[in-house]
Each structure stands twice: as structure tokens, then as C-alpha cells.
C-alpha positions as CSV (number, residue, x, y, z in Angstrom):
1,X,29.2,13.9,-55.8
2,X,25.6,14.8,-55.2
3,X,25.0,11.2,-54.1
4,X,28.0,11.3,-51.7
5,X,26.7,14.5,-50.1
6,X,23.3,12.9,-49.5
7,X,24.8,9.8,-48.0
8,X,27.0,11.9,-45.7
9,X,24.0,14.0,-44.5
10,X,22.0,10.8,-44.0
11,X,24.7,9.2,-42.0
12,X,25.0,12.3,-39.7
13,X,21.3,12.4,-39.1
14,X,21.1,8.6,-38.2
15,X,24.1,9.1,-35.9
16,X,22.2,12.0,-34.1
17,X,19.0,9.9,-33.8
18,X,20.9,6.9,-32.3
19,X,23.2,8.8,-29.9
20,X,22.5,9.3,-26.2
21,X,22.4,7.0,-23.2
22,X,19.7,4.4,-23.1
23,X,18.1,2.6,-20.2
24,X,19.1,-1.1,-20.0
25,X,16.3,-3.6,-20.3
26,X,14.6,-4.4,-17.0
27,X,15.4,-1.2,-15.2
28,X,12.0,0.4,-15.1
29,X,10.9,-1.1,-11.9
30,X,12.6,1.4,-9.6
31,X,12.9,-1.2,-6.8
32,X,14.9,-3.9,-8.6
33,X,15.4,-5.7,-5.2
34,X,11.6,-5.5,-4.8
35,X,11.3,-8.4,-2.4
36,X,14.0,-7.2,-0.2
37,X,12.7,-3.7,-0.1
38,X,9.1,-4.8,0.5
39,X,10.3,-7.1,3.3
40,X,12.2,-4.3,5.0
41,X,9.1,-2.0,4.7
42,X,7.0,-4.8,6.3
43,X,9.5,-5.3,9.1
44,X,9.5,-1.6,9.7
45,X,5.8,-0.8,9.5
46,X,4.3,-4.1,10.6
47,X,2.7,-4.2,14.0
48,X,1.1,-7.6,14.4
49,X,0.6,-7.0,18.1
50,X,-0.5,-3.9,20.0
51,X,2.2,-1.3,20.4
52,X,2.7,1.9,22.3
53,X,0.7,4.7,20.7
54,X,-1.9,2.4,19.2
55,X,-5.5,3.4,19.5
56,X,-8.1,0.8,20.5
57,X,-11.8,1.0,20.6
58,X,-13.2,-1.4,23.2
59,X,-16.9,-2.1,23.8
60,X,-18.5,-4.4,26.3
61,X,-21.9,-5.8,25.7
62,X,-24.2,-8.3,27.6
63,X,-27.8,-9.4,27.7
64,X,-28.5,-6.6,30.2
65,X,-26.7,-3.6,28.8
66,X,-27.2,-1.6,32.0
67,X,-25.0,-4.1,33.8
68,X,-22.1,-3.4,31.6
69,X,-22.6,0.4,31.4
70,X,-19.7,1.1,33.9
71,X,-17.3,-0.6,31.5
72,X,-18.4,1.6,28.6
73,X,-17.7,5.0,30.2
74,X,-17.8,7.7,27.6
75,X,-20.1,5.8,25.2
76,X,-23.4,6.9,26.5
77,X,-24.3,10.4,25.7
78,X,-28.1,9.7,26.1
79,X,-30.2,7.3,28.1
80,X,-30.4,5.1,25.0
81,X,-27.7,2.4,25.0
82,X,-28.1,2.1,21.3
83,X,-26.4,5.4,21.0
84,X,-23.2,3.6,22.0
85,X,-22.7,2.3,18.5
86,X,-22.7,5.8,17.0
87,X,-19.2,6.7,15.7
88,X,-19.1,10.0,17.6
89,X,-19.5,8.2,20.9
90,X,-16.8,5.5,20.6
91,X,-14.4,5.3,23.5
92,X,-10.8,5.4,22.3
93,X,-8.1,3.9,24.5
94,X,-4.6,5.2,23.7
95,X,-1.8,2.8,24.6
96,X,0.5,4.8,26.8
97,X,4.3,5.1,26.9
98,X,4.4,2.1,29.3
99,X,2.3,0.0,27.0
100,X,-0.9,0.1,29.2
101,X,-4.5,1.3,28.9
102,X,-6.6,2.5,31.8
103,X,-9.9,0.5,31.6
104,X,-12.9,1.4,33.7
105,X,-13.4,-0.6,36.9
106,X,-10.6,-3.0,36.1
107,X,-7.8,-0.4,36.0
108,X,-4.5,-0.7,34.1
109,X,-4.2,-3.4,31.5
110,X,-1.0,-4.2,29.7
111,X,-1.6,-4.5,26.0
112,X,1.7,-4.2,24.3
113,X,3.1,-7.3,22.5
114,X,-0.4,-8.8,22.7
115,X,-2.6,-9.6,19.7
116,X,-6.1,-8.0,19.7
117,X,-7.5,-11.5,20.5
118,X,-5.3,-11.8,23.5
119,X,-6.4,-8.3,24.8
120,X,-10.0,-9.3,24.2
121,X,-9.6,-12.6,26.1
122,X,-8.0,-11.0,29.0
123,X,-10.7,-8.3,29.3
124,X,-13.4,-10.9,29.0
125,X,-11.9,-12.9,31.8
126,X,-11.6,-9.9,34.1
127,X,-15.0,-8.6,33.3
128,X,-16.6,-12.0,33.9
129,X,-15.9,-11.4,37.6
130,X,-18.5,-8.7,37.5
131,X,-20.8,-9.7,34.6
132,X,-22.2,-13.0,33.4
133,X,-21.2,-13.9,29.8
134,X,-20.0,-10.5,28.7
135,X,-19.0,-9.9,25.0
136,X,-16.0,-7.8,24.4
137,X,-15.0,-6.3,21.1
138,X,-11.6,-4.7,20.5
139,X,-10.6,-2.8,17.3
140,X,-7.4,-1.2,16.3
141,X,-8.2,2.1,14.6
142,X,-4.7,3.2,13.4
143,X,-4.4,0.2,11.2
144,X,-1.8,0.8,8.4
145,X,-0.9,-0.8,5.1
146,X,1.6,0.3,2.4
147,X,1.0,0.3,-1.4
148,X,4.0,0.9,-3.7
149,X,4.9,0.7,-7.3
150,X,2.7,1.1,-10.3
151,X,-0.4,2.7,-8.6
152,X,-1.7,6.2,-8.9
153,X,-1.0,7.2,-5.3
154,X,1.7,5.1,-3.7
155,X,2.1,5.5,0.0
156,X,1.1,4.4,3.5
157,X,-2.6,4.3,4.3
158,X,-4.4,4.3,7.7
159,X,-7.6,2.3,7.8
160,X,-9.9,3.7,10.4
161,X,-12.1,0.6,10.4
162,X,-9.1,-1.6,11.5
163,X,-9.5,-4.1,8.7
164,X,-9.5,-4.0,4.9
165,X,-9.0,-6.1,1.8
166,X,-6.3,-6.1,-0.9
167,X,-8.7,-4.6,-3.4
168,X,-9.8,-1.8,-1.0
169,X,-6.1,-0.9,-0.4
170,X,-5.4,-0.7,-4.1
171,X,-8.5,1.4,-4.4
172,X,-7.2,3.8,-1.8
173,X,-4.0,4.1,-3.8
174,X,-6.0,5.1,-6.9
175,X,-5.9,1.7,-8.6
176,X,-3.1,0.3,-10.7
177,X,-1.8,2.4,-13.6
178,X,-2.1,1.1,-17.1
179,X,1.5,0.0,-16.7
180,X,1.0,-2.1,-13.6
181,X,1.3,-5.9,-13.7
182,X,-2.2,-7.3,-12.8
183,X,-1.1,-10.9,-12.7
184,X,1.9,-10.5,-10.4
185,X,1.3,-8.3,-7.3
186,X,3.7,-8.9,-4.5
187,X,2.3,-8.9,-0.9
188,X,4.7,-9.0,2.1
189,X,3.4,-9.8,5.5
190,X,5.1,-9.8,8.9
191,X,3.4,-11.9,11.5
192,X,5.2,-11.9,14.9
193,X,8.5,-11.6,13.2
194,X,7.8,-14.2,10.4
195,X,8.0,-12.8,7.0
196,X,5.6,-14.2,4.3
197,X,5.7,-13.3,0.6
198,X,2.9,-14.0,-1.8
199,X,2.5,-13.3,-5.5
200,X,-1.1,-12.6,-6.3
201,X,-2.9,-12.6,-9.8
202,X,-5.6,-10.0,-9.7
203,X,-7.0,-11.4,-13.0
204,X,-7.9,-14.7,-11.3
205,X,-11.2,-14.3,-9.3
206,X,-10.1,-17.1,-7.0
207,X,-7.6,-14.8,-5.3
208,X,-10.5,-13.6,-3.0
209,X,-10.2,-17.0,-1.4
210,X,-6.6,-16.4,-0.5
211,X,-5.6,-15.7,3.1
212,X,-3.9,-12.6,1.7
213,X,-7.1,-11.1,0.4
214,X,-7.9,-9.8,3.8
215,X,-5.1,-7.6,4.8
216,X,-3.3,-7.4,8.2
217,X,-1.6,-4.7,10.0
218,X,1.6,-3.5,8.3
219,X,1.1,-5.4,5.0
220,X,3.2,-4.1,2.1
221,X,1.8,-4.4,-1.5
222,X,4.1,-3.8,-4.4
223,X,2.9,-3.5,-8.1
224,X,5.7,-4.0,-10.7
225,X,5.8,-2.3,-14.0
226,X,4.8,-4.3,-17.1
227,X,6.8,-4.8,-20.4
228,X,5.1,-1.8,-22.0
229,X,6.4,0.5,-19.4
230,X,9.8,-1.1,-19.7
231,X,9.9,-0.5,-23.4
232,X,9.0,3.1,-23.0
233,X,11.7,3.5,-20.3
234,X,14.3,2.1,-22.7
235,X,13.6,4.8,-25.2
236,X,15.9,7.8,-25.0
237,X,13.9,10.8,-23.8
238,X,15.5,12.9,-26.5
239,X,14.3,10.5,-29.3
240,X,11.8,13.0,-30.6
241,X,14.4,15.7,-30.8
242,X,16.9,13.4,-32.6
243,X,14.2,12.5,-35.1
244,X,13.3,16.1,-35.7
245,X,17.0,16.9,-36.3
246,X,17.3,14.0,-38.7
247,X,14.2,15.1,-40.6
248,X,15.7,18.6,-40.9
249,X,19.0,17.2,-42.1
250,X,17.4,15.0,-44.7
251,X,15.3,18.0,-45.9
252,X,18.4,20.1,-46.2
253,X,20.1,17.2,-48.1
254,X,17.2,17.3,-50.6
255,X,17.6,21.0,-51.1
256,X,21.3,20.7,-51.6
257,X,20.9,18.0,-54.2
258,X,18.3,20.1,-56.0
259,X,20.8,23.0,-56.1
260,X,23.7,20.9,-57.3
261,X,21.6,19.4,-60.1
262,X,21.0,22.9,-61.4
């Protein structure tokens, strides 16, 4: 009879330890349709061409900087043209609600739906009518990329410099967590409506030679969870409680057996 009581209590403890819903394998990556979701994010966030509300920094240079001074209004706060390169003297052109910028001397320039290279080429052509061999630089300063998944700080990040690399973007997001897959990072890119998906192995140094190492406007990076995280997720969150109850039941069983033996 003592043995039967012990077996009954042991059965009850094991039942408690095993009860409760469990996560099915493979469910830890909260975006199961990761490629679809990342693609939708890329379509939503990507701006491969200049859009309304974008902020452009444009600077014109030439052999004689005084000649191009009228095209750089707002840059020079001193008589020293070198001051034009200082961050606090940059001239920012906001693309207005009609898709234009108002550029000195030339007037309104339509920039929407044009790449930065196209804007640069048009400005260079128009300024050539006034200056011989001008050099025009155009930067987008509200450049955005999105980092999702197993990183410390997922979200959308604005890159003031207008360019960044995959490693820099991951660094902005606080690096991969210990549960992030280093050998299978998904990058989704939207270029003029064409979606490209690339799986990148961060453990292979050759990835720096990939055309996806240098990010483009609107790129979406997704880091999936590894098998360790999946195993943890499959565990019932109440497992420790069940084990504690089981231990208590087994302890009581030992006490009862001792009493009955007496």
C-alpha cells in the first residue's frame, strides 16, 4: 500500500510538470512570413528617389571658389570659403509639397522621382552655363534604414550622413542578441519598385564585397532567432513552478511512506 501511495503521488507530480500549453517548434521568430513582412516594410519605407519632404545638402565647388559663391548661399559665414565644409554651415534644401527645391540663381528645380545622381547631373548642367567645370555634390540627410528581429534595439534609423553599411546599421540597433542568427541575415531592398532579397552570412568576411554591404535608402534588415531561442520558447513558462510542485509532492510522499512504515 505504501508503494501504491508513492506511485500515485509521483504520477500526480509528473502530470503537473507536463501540463500546460507549449509553443510549437519553429514559432519563436515572431515574423513567420519574414520575407513577406520585410518586403512590405521595404515597399513602405524605401525611397530610392527623392521624395517630398526629403532634405538635401547641395554644395557647388570649382577651381575658383569665389565664382561659385552665389550658388552656395548660406554656406559662408566668414570670408574663408573653407568654412563652407563645417557642419553648422551646411545649406539644407527641403523638397516642398510640389516636389521642388528653390536653388540660388537657377530657381526652382524639380527633384521628386529623381535619383540623387539625376539631381546632381541636372544642377551641373544648369550651373555650367555660369561656371566652367563646376563640381556639384548632393546628399540626402534623412536617409533611413530599418533593422528588425533579434537585435538589441529594433526599429527605423535615420542616417544623417546619407550613407551607411550593414555593420553600421546593426551597430545602431545595438548588435545582434546572443539568439540572433549570424549566418542568415535577410536584407530586403527596393530599387525603383524592384524588390531584391539577399541572405547574408555575417561570419564570412567576404560579405563586405557584397553589393548589399553598403546600404541604400529604405533597406530592411531582419535577423532571425537561432535554435537556442526556439528551444527556450518551446519550454512552458511555468516549468519551474511545475517542478517545484513536483518536488514538494515527492517530498510529501517520502514523509507519508515514513509515517506508514511506523
